[in-house]
N, C-alpha and C positions, 0 to 999 in steps of 0.2 A: 337362380342358378340352374341352368339346364344341364342335365346329365344323360348318360347312356341308359338310364332307367326309364326313359320316355317322359316321366313326370318331373316337374321342377321340384327340387328338394331344398329350397331356401326357406327363409322364415315364414313364408306363406303357408307352409305345411301345418305349422302350429295353429295359425288362424283358421285354416280350412277345417282341421280336425275338431277344434273347439266349436265352431259354428255348426258343423254337421251333427256332432254329438248333442248339442243343445237343441237342434231341430228335432232329432229323433226323440229326445226326452219330452219335448213340448207336445209332439203329436201323440206319444204314448200316454201322456198324462191327460190331455184335453179331448182328443178324438177317440182314444181307445180306453180311457178311464183306468189306466194301469199304473199311474204314479210316475214320478220323475226318476226314481232311483235305478230301475233295471238298465235302461240304456246308458246312463252315466257310469254305473259301476262296471258294466260290460266294456265300455270304452276304456276306462282306467285300467282294468285288468288286461285288456289287449295291449296297451302301451307297455305295461310292466313285463308281461309274458313275452312279447316280441323282442323286447330289449334283451331279456335273458336268453331267448332262443337264438338270437343273432350271435351272441357271444359263444353259446354252446356249439352251434353248428360250425362255426369257424374252427373250433377245436376238434369236435367229434367227426367232422367230415374227413379228417385225415386217417381215421382208423375205422374200418368196417365193423369190427366187433363192438366198439364203443357206440357206433351209430346204431347197431342192432339193439343194444341195450336201451338206447334212447327211444327207439320205436316201441319197445316193450313198455316203457314209461308212458308213451303216448296212448298205447292200448289200455293201460290201467286207468288213466284219467278219463278216456272215452267211455270205459265200462261204468265208472262211477257216475259220470254225467248222464249217460243214457239210462242207467238203472234207476237213478233218483227221479228222472222224468217220468218213467213208466210205473215203477213199483218200488217205493222206498223200503218196504219190508223185505223184499227179495231182489235187491238191486244187482246182486252178483250174477244173476241169470243173463244180464246184458252182455256178459263176456261171450256167450254162445253165438248170438247172431253176428256180433262184430268179428269174432275169431273165425267163424265158419265162412264169412265172406272174404276176409283178408288173407288167411293162410293159403288156400288153394290158388288164388290169383297171384300172390307173391311167389309161390312155389313154381307156377308155370313160367312166369317171367324169368326167374333165376335159372331154372333148368334148361330153358330154351336159349339162354345167353342174352336175351333181350335186356334184362336188368343186370348190369355188372355188379360184382360184389365189391363195391366201393362205398365209402361212407356217405358222400353227398347224394349219390344215386339212391341208396337205400332210404335215407331220411326223406328225400323228395318224393319218391314213388310210394313207399309204404305209408308214409305220413298222410298222403292224399287218400289212400285207400282206407286207412283207419278213420279219417274224417268223414268220408262218404258213408262208410258202414255205420258210424255213430249217428249221423243224421237220419239215415233210412230206418235204422232200428228204433230210434225215438219216434219218428212219424208213424211207422207201422204199429209199434207196440201201443202207443196212445190211441190211435184210431181204431184198431181192432178191439182193444179193451172197452172203449166207449161204445162201439157197435154192439158188442156182446151184451153189455149191461143194458143198453137202451132197447134192445130187441129180445129181452129175456123171454117174453111170451112166445115169440116165434121159435126160439130154441126149444122151449118146453113142448111146443106143438110138434116139432120135428121128432123129439124123443118119443112122444106119444105115438107117432107113426112108425116107430121101430128103429130110429137112428140111435147110435151110441152118443153120449154127451159130447165127446170131442168132434165127432163127425157132424153133429147138429150145429155146433158152434162154427165149424169150418164152412158149412153151407151158408151160414149167415154172413160170415166175416171175410171170406176169401177175396171178394172184390174190393173190400176196403184196404187190404194190405197192398193190393196192386197200385193204389193211389200214391203210395210212398215212392213209386218208381217214376211218377210223372216228371219231377224235376230232372233226373239224369237222362230220361228218355228225350225230353225236349232239348236239353243241352246237346245231346249227341246228334239229334235230328237237324238242329239248326246251326251246328258249328260251321263257321266260315261264312254264313249268310246273315246271322244276327250279331254274333260276336266273334272276335278272334281271341281264343283262350290264352291264359297266361303262359303256358309252356311254349306255345307257338311263337308268341310275341317275344318272350325272353330269349329263345334260341336265335331268332332272326337278329335281334339286337346284339346278341353275343357273337354274331358273325357266321352262323350256320346258314346253309342254303334253305330257301323256302320249302323245297321238297323234303329235305331231312326233317325240318321242323314239323311239317304236316304229318310225316310218318310217326314221329314221337308223340304228337298230339293225338293221333288216332289210337296208338297203344294206350295212352293214358285214359282216354274216354271209354274205350271198349273194356278195359280192365275195371274201371269204376262201375260200368254198367253191370258186369258180372258180379262184382263185389256187392253192389246194392241189391241185385236180384236175389242172391243167396241170403243176404241179411234180412230182407223182407220176408222170405219164405220161412226162415228159422224163427223169426219173430212171430209170424202167424201161427206156426206149429206150437210154440211155447205158450202163447196166449190161449189157443183153443184147448190145450191140454191143462190149462189152469196152473201151470208151473210159474207163470210170470204175468204181471199185469192185473187188470180188473181190480184196482184199488177200491177198498170199501166193500168188496164182496165177502159175505160170511164164509169162513173157512170150512164150515161143515156142509156146504152145499156141493153138489156134484161138479 
């Protein structure tokens, strides 16, 4: 069955999803030595969560205040997910890089009138921003923590030369935090030449002109770039200040 969603949504969907999930699990187990379970459980969770979200969005999209509450729930789940990835003992600090990235970007779009205060628009735009900030904070936090731990000797050498501990860690780890911006930078640089992102395709299929779709996609990509940049910077600052990250680090060290 071919539909306006561009993809066929007939029985083949089930077959394709099962095959691809099994392929991911097999590669994860045999090539990456990571076991079968993570890809399979991730796929099963995606099925359940998307089913629930589809039902919720159809209701919440009619009320902007309920939609705003749903985005707060998204933010809470993203905080727990990223926090546990970087530092299980102090997971709540993940709220800082995610919130610092999302709140200013969403405020700019709302205040300029680009983002209308409607349920579906809020869920679609802010939800993407929360997801982008979550991914960037996870990457930056984990990479910066590993860099500081792995190059502890260089940090101590910088302190011996007169640097404060946070400044010494920053000297070592700043370039690592920038690597978390590689995916959004590449996505923005290559939009329209490598892929046609979902917002663009969805709007064109929905009847919008290609020019309008391109403008909306530009807003989405640039807002995500701003969100991710702030999220990476705050993650870097928290890790170099030893407020977050560096799992296994003795608490009594500077």
